[in-house]
C-alpha positions in Angstrom: 0.1 0.2 -0.1 1.1 4.1 -0.9 2.2 5.8 2.2 1.4 9.4 2.3 2.4 12.4 4.4 0.0 15.1 5.6 1.9 18.8 4.9 -0.1 21.2 7.1 0.6 24.7 6.1 -0.7 27.2 9.2 -0.1 30.2 7.3 -1.5 34.1 8.3 -5.2 33.9 6.2 -5.9 30.6 6.6 -4.9 26.7 7.3 -4.2 24.5 4.4 -3.2 20.5 4.4 -1.3 19.2 1.3 -1.4 15.3 0.3 2.5 14.0 -0.7 2.8 10.9 -1.5 5.8 8.2 -1.3 7.4 9.7 -4.3 7.6 13.3 -2.8 4.6 14.5 -4.8 1.8 16.9 -4.2 -1.3 14.5 -4.7 -4.0 16.8 -3.4 -4.9 20.2 -0.9 -7.1 21.2 0.9 -7.9 25.1 2.5 -9.7 26.8 5.5 -9.3 30.3 5.8 -9.7 32.0 9.2 -10.8 35.3 10.3 -8.6 38.4 10.7 -9.9 40.5 13.7 -8.2 43.9 13.7 -9.4 46.7 17.1 -9.9 49.8 16.2 -6.4 50.5 17.6 -5.3 48.4 14.7 -4.5 45.7 16.4 -4.6 42.3 14.7 -5.4 38.8 16.4 -6.8 35.6 15.4 -8.8 32.9 17.1 -6.8 30.0 18.3 -9.5 27.5 18.8 -10.6 28.6 14.7 -7.1 27.5 14.1 -7.3 24.5 16.3 -10.7 23.4 14.6 -9.1 24.1 10.7 -6.1 22.4 11.0 -8.2 18.9 12.1 -10.6 20.0 9.3 -8.2 20.5 6.7 -6.1 17.2 7.4 -9.4 15.3 7.3 -10.5 16.7 4.4 -7.4 16.2 2.1 -7.7 12.8 2.8 -11.5 12.2 2.6 -11.5 14.1 -1.0 -9.0 12.1 -2.6 -10.6 8.8 -1.2 -6.7 8.1 0.6 -7.5 5.3 2.7 -6.6 7.0 6.3 -5.1 3.9 6.9 -2.3 5.2 4.4 -1.3 8.0 6.2 2.1 7.7 7.8 2.9 11.2 9.5 2.8 15.0 9.3 4.7 17.6 9.3 3.9 21.4 10.1 4.9 24.8 9.0 3.7 27.7 10.6 3.4 31.7 10.3 6.2 33.0 12.6 6.1 35.2 15.7 2.0 35.2 16.1 2.0 34.2 20.1 -0.6 32.0 21.7 -1.1 31.7 25.7 -3.3 29.1 27.1 -3.5 26.9 30.1 -1.6 24.0 30.5 -4.8 21.9 32.2 -7.9 22.9 30.5 -5.8 23.7 27.0 -8.3 26.6 26.8 -6.8 29.3 25.5 -6.6 32.5 27.7 -7.1 35.5 24.6 -6.8 35.9 21.0 -3.6 35.3 19.6 -1.1 37.8 19.2 -0.7 38.2 15.3 3.4 38.6 13.9 1.7 41.8 12.2 0.5 43.6 15.5 2.6 46.3 17.2 0.7 46.4 20.3 4.0 45.5 22.7 5.5 48.7 21.4 5.2 50.8 24.3 6.6 48.2 26.4 9.5 47.1 23.7 10.5 51.1 23.7 10.4 50.7 27.8 13.0 48.0 27.7 15.2 49.7 24.7 15.5 52.8 27.5 17.2 50.3 30.0 20.9 50.3 29.9 22.1 47.4 27.8 19.0 45.7 26.9 18.8 46.1 23.7 22.3 45.3 23.1 21.7 41.6 25.2 18.8 41.1 23.2 20.5 41.5 19.8 23.3 40.1 21.3 22.2 36.5 22.2 18.9 36.3 20.0 20.3 37.9 16.9 17.2 40.5 16.3 16.8 44.1 16.9 14.9 44.4 19.8 10.9 45.1 18.8 7.2 44.3 19.0 7.5 42.6 16.0 8.7 39.4 18.1 6.8 36.8 20.4 8.8 38.1 23.2 7.1 41.4 23.4 3.8 40.2 22.8 4.4 37.4 25.6 5.1 40.2 27.6 2.1 42.3 26.8 -0.1 39.5 27.5 1.5 38.5 30.9 0.9 42.5 31.4 -2.9 42.9 30.6 -4.2 39.4 30.7 -5.1 38.9 34.1 -5.9 35.2 33.2 -2.4 34.8 32.2 -0.7 36.5 35.0 -2.6 33.9 37.3 -1.7 30.9 35.4 2.0 32.0 35.3 2.0 32.6 39.6 -0.1 28.8 39.5 2.7 27.0 36.7 -0.2 26.6 34.5 0.8 29.0 31.3 1.9 28.1 28.5 3.4 30.7 26.1 3.7 29.6 22.7 3.9 30.2 18.7 2.0 28.5 16.7 3.9 25.5 15.8 3.7 25.0 19.4 0.2 25.3 19.1 -0.5 23.0 16.1 1.3 20.4 18.0 -0.9 20.4 21.3 -3.8 20.5 19.3 -3.0 17.5 17.2 -1.1 15.6 20.3 -4.4 16.3 22.3 -2.7 18.3 25.2 0.1 15.6 25.2 3.2 18.0 23.6 3.9 20.9 24.5 7.1 21.8 22.6 8.2 23.9 19.3 11.6 23.0 16.8 14.1 25.5 16.8 13.4 27.6 13.6 10.5 28.7 15.5 12.2 29.3 18.8 14.6 31.1 16.9 11.8 33.8 16.2 11.0 34.5 19.4 13.6 36.8 20.5 14.0 34.6 23.7 16.6 32.1 22.9 20.5 31.9 22.7 21.5 31.3 19.0 24.6 30.1 20.3 24.0 27.9 23.2 20.4 26.3 21.6 18.5 27.2 24.9 15.7 29.6 26.3 18.3 32.5 27.8 17.4 33.4 31.2 18.9 37.5 30.9 16.6 37.6 27.7 13.6 36.0 29.4 14.0 37.9 32.8 14.7 41.3 31.1 10.9 40.5 29.3 9.4 38.9 32.6 8.9 35.7 31.3 9.4 32.5 33.2 11.2 29.8 30.8 9.2 27.0 32.6 5.9 28.8 30.3 7.9 28.5 27.1 7.7 24.8 25.0 10.2 22.1 25.0 12.9 22.4 21.9 12.5 20.1 19.9 14.5 19.1 16.6 12.6 20.8 13.5 12.8 16.5 12.4 12.6 15.4 15.3 9.6 13.8 17.0 7.0 16.2 18.5 4.3 13.5 19.6 1.7 11.1 17.6 -1.8 12.1 16.6 -5.0 10.7 15.2 -6.4 13.6 14.2 -9.4 13.9 17.0 -10.0 10.1 16.5 -10.3 10.2 12.1 -7.2 8.2 11.4 -7.4 4.1 12.8 -3.8 4.8 14.9 -1.9 7.6 15.6 0.4 8.5 13.6 4.3 10.6 14.5 4.1 14.3 14.2 8.2 15.3 12.5 9.2 17.8 10.4 8.3 21.3 12.0 9.6 24.7 11.0 8.7 28.2 10.8 6.9 28.8 7.0 10.3 30.5 5.8 12.3 28.2 7.2 10.4 25.2 5.4 10.7 27.4 2.3 14.4 27.4 2.3 14.4 23.5 2.9 12.1 22.3 0.3 14.2 24.8 -2.0 17.4 22.6 -1.5 19.5 25.7 0.2 21.0 23.0 2.7 24.4 24.6 2.4 26.6 27.5 3.4 25.8 30.4 0.7 22.5 29.0 -0.6 19.5 31.5 -0.5 16.2 31.8 -1.5 13.4 34.6 -2.1 9.9 34.0 -1.4 8.1 36.6 -3.5 4.2 37.2 -2.1 2.6 40.3 -0.5 6.0 41.3 1.3 9.2 39.3 0.6 11.3 36.7 3.1 15.1 36.8 1.9 17.2 33.8 3.3 20.6 32.7 2.8 21.9 29.5 4.6 25.3 30.8 6.4 26.3 27.1 7.7 26.6 25.9 10.9 28.1 28.8 12.6 26.3 31.5 13.9 26.3 35.0 11.8 26.1 37.8 13.5 24.9 41.1 11.1 26.3 44.1 10.9 24.1 45.4 8.2 20.7 45.5 9.2 20.3 41.7 8.6 18.6 39.2 11.6 20.5 36.5 12.8 18.5 33.1 12.8 18.1 29.7 12.8 17.6 27.4 9.4 16.8 24.2 11.5 18.4 21.6 13.4 18.3 18.2 12.0 20.2 15.2 12.4 21.3 16.7 15.6 23.5 19.8 13.2 21.9 23.1 13.4 22.4 25.2 10.7 22.3 29.0 10.6 20.9 31.8 8.3 20.5 35.6 7.8 17.2 36.9 7.0 15.6 40.3 5.5 12.0 40.6 5.2 10.8 43.1 2.3 7.0 44.4 3.1 5.9 45.2 -0.1 6.9 43.1 -3.3 3.5 41.9 -4.7 1.8 44.5 -2.4 3.3 47.0 -5.3 0.9 45.1 -7.7 -1.8 45.3 -5.8 -1.1 49.0 -5.5 -1.1 49.6 -8.6 -4.2 48.0 -9.7 -6.4 48.7 -6.6 -5.4 52.4 -5.7 -3.9 54.1 -8.8 -6.0 51.8 -11.5 -2.9 51.9 -13.6 -3.3 48.1 -14.4 -6.3 45.5 -14.5 -4.4 42.7 -13.1 -0.7 42.0 -11.9 0.1 40.0 -15.4 -0.4 43.6 -17.4 2.9 44.4 -15.7 5.2 42.3 -17.7 4.2 44.2 -21.0 4.1 47.8 -19.7 7.8 47.0 -18.6 9.0 45.8 -21.9 6.7 48.4 -23.9 8.8 51.3 -21.4 11.1 53.7 -22.9 14.4 51.6 -21.5 15.9 55.4 -21.2 13.6 56.0 -18.5 15.5 56.7 -14.9 12.3 56.1 -12.7 13.0 55.4 -9.7 10.6 54.3 -7.0 10.9 53.3 -3.5 7.9 52.0 -1.3 8.2 53.1 1.7 4.9 53.0 2.6 5.1 52.1 6.2 9.0 53.1 6.6 11.9 50.9 4.8 12.7 47.7 6.7 15.9 45.4 6.2 18.8 46.6 5.1 17.6 50.3 6.3 15.4 50.1 8.6 14.6 53.7 8.5 10.8 53.2 10.0 9.7 56.8 9.1 10.5 57.0 5.8 7.7 57.7 3.3 7.6 56.3 -0.7 8.5 59.0 -2.8 9.5 58.8 -6.7 12.4 60.6 -8.1 13.4 60.5 -11.7 10.3 61.4 -13.5 10.1 63.7 -17.1 7.4 65.1 -19.2 8.0 61.9 -21.3 7.6 59.4 -18.2 3.9 57.7 -18.5 2.4 54.9 -17.6 4.6 52.0 -19.0 7.9 53.6 -17.0 6.1 54.5 -14.3 4.7 50.8 -14.0 7.9 49.8 -15.1 9.6 51.8 -11.6 7.1 50.0 -9.4 8.1 46.8 -10.6 11.8 46.9 -10.6 11.7 48.4 -6.9 11.0 45.0 -5.9 14.0 43.5 -7.5 16.5 46.6 -5.8 14.4 46.4 -2.6 15.6 42.0 -2.9 19.1 43.3 -4.2 19.7 45.1 -1.1 19.0 42.1 1.2 20.9 39.8 -0.7 24.0 42.3 -0.9 24.5 42.6 2.6 23.9 38.7 3.2 27.0 38.3 1.3 28.5 41.4 3.0 28.0 39.4 6.7 28.5 36.2 5.5 31.7 36.6 2.9 29.4 33.6 1.0 29.3 34.4 -2.9 25.7 33.9 -4.1 26.1 31.1 -6.9 22.1 30.7 -7.7 18.9 32.5 -5.9 16.2 30.1 -5.8 12.7 31.8 -5.7 9.1 30.9 -5.6 5.8 32.9 -5.2 3.0 34.6 -7.6 5.3 37.5 -8.8 8.2 35.1 -10.2 5.7 34.5 -13.6 6.7 38.1 -13.7 9.1 37.2 -16.5 11.2 41.2 -16.7 10.7 40.8 -13.1 13.4 37.7 -13.3 15.4 38.7 -15.6 16.0 42.1 -14.1 16.2 40.3 -10.5 19.3 38.4 -12.0 20.6 41.5 -13.4 20.9 43.1 -10.4 22.3 40.2 -8.1 24.2 38.9 -10.5 23.7 35.3 -10.8 21.2 32.8 -12.2 17.7 32.5 -10.7 15.7 29.4 -10.5 12.1 29.7 -10.6 10.8 27.3 -8.3 7.8 25.0 -10.2 5.3 24.9 -7.5 4.8 27.8 -5.1 3.6 25.3 -2.0 7.1 25.6 -1.0 6.2 25.9 2.5 4.4 23.3 3.2 6.0 20.8 0.7 9.0 21.6 2.7 7.3 19.8 6.2 5.8 17.2 4.5 9.4 16.2 2.6 11.0 16.8 6.5 8.5 14.4 7.8 9.3 11.8 5.0 12.5 12.0 5.4 12.5 11.9 9.2 10.3 8.3 8.3 12.9 6.9 6.0 10.2 7.6 3.2 12.8 9.7 1.1 16.2 11.2 1.3 17.1 14.8 1.1 17.1 14.2 -2.6 13.1 14.8 -2.7 13.4 18.3 -3.3 13.9 17.9 -6.9 10.9 16.0 -7.3 9.8 19.1 -9.0 12.2 20.9 -11.8 13.0 24.7 -12.0 10.1 26.4 -13.8 13.2 28.0 -15.3 16.1 29.5 -15.0 17.2 32.7 -15.8 20.8 34.1 -16.5 22.5 37.3 -15.9 22.6 39.5 -18.9 23.1 43.4 -17.7 26.8 45.0 -19.0 28.2 45.5 -15.9 28.6 49.1 -16.5 25.3 49.8 -16.7 24.3 47.4 -13.6 26.4 49.6 -11.9 24.7 52.6 -12.7 21.2 51.5 -12.1 22.2 50.4 -8.2 23.9 53.9 -7.7 21.1 55.5 -8.9 18.7 52.9 -6.6 20.8 53.9 -3.4 20.8 57.8 -4.5 17.0 57.5 -4.5 16.7 55.2 -1.5 19.2 57.8 0.6 17.2 60.0 -0.6 14.0 58.7 0.9 15.7 57.9 4.2 16.9 61.8 4.5 13.0 63.2 3.4 11.0 64.3 5.8 7.1 65.8 5.4 
């Protein structure tokens, strides 16, 4: 009989289950969305109970909709939205409040107060590789403890669980038997000592968090417990292959050795480079983090996140009404005047890595009387590539590892102009994934590898949809990069 893996991809907008066969191929997908809870203050929350119900629902649906025998399910892998934080009671299993989503900055004041204390920001950055920020779970957990009385009471009685979404999904699948998270998710909490590989007591103390409230950190390919999907499977199966979504995509893209990098193009873009077995501190505005720990071996990454990638095209369509759909962008870019030197810096909510200019606002430079719709759309499209180039360039500087190839996935990779321009900027080939389910597949493949169903060669089961080689002359490339950097500097210095 065939054996199948279920890959659960719990993301910001919803939950997907992927059914993957014994050859590593994606057979079917089932989806459920969940509510985005946004209050008048702009706080973003999710209902953990709804997410737990959806996890079980999609896992069952992906089996039922294909007619696969539930007895043929061999294991389950998990990829998850990162940084979103859940608090629940260890005894009852009930959430104590809505989950605080990664996008939510309600802990900003708390983090500002910590930053004002001598040495705290440096301690956090040096220990965890992350800049002190309300973006990360540490601040969110501290906010929950300070503002949710039930959480403080549970902490006092030893009944509080504080975890990222992977820990909540593992808890859900195992019926509360296991309170675990993986190394990749732990590295994004801003509480994990990256060098020592454990929760940092000094950092936890700074945030007022008892490490006893945090999950057991388990190798990403380790055993996280067993599940029968709340009685759906005839016998419990193991849960292996737990990774944050960006890390799972890095794994699925085959970036398993030093210097290999991937960029996922979505609404924003997550750019990651595997920097090997040694921690690399960034001096160029990037986050130092963990790729994963598998087979007892720890691998590190440098990461930079771009807020506006595909969102730039959405803005062109919905707000400026310059296009009817994103597919028009490629043709407009090729139709634009090649001599146009318009630069658009999409700092709608400031600039992130590697610039970290939170007060910056979007700016346009180099417009002339002949600048038209096509030229403006081209500048907007190129801004996506320039932002990712900035991150890749910083990674190369920090790591000392030359980029041999950039592996990419996501909807915007279907834009031929964007892919060629990106390749020209980074100066290396771009390998475009033929499947956009990299996060869920990464988790499923990691699970199958742990169970002995696959080797790591499974990541080659889907060939590249295309490989784009750089073609721009060196002097033209240098001129364009210099123009972009001038535009970014001007954007940062501009104040309304």
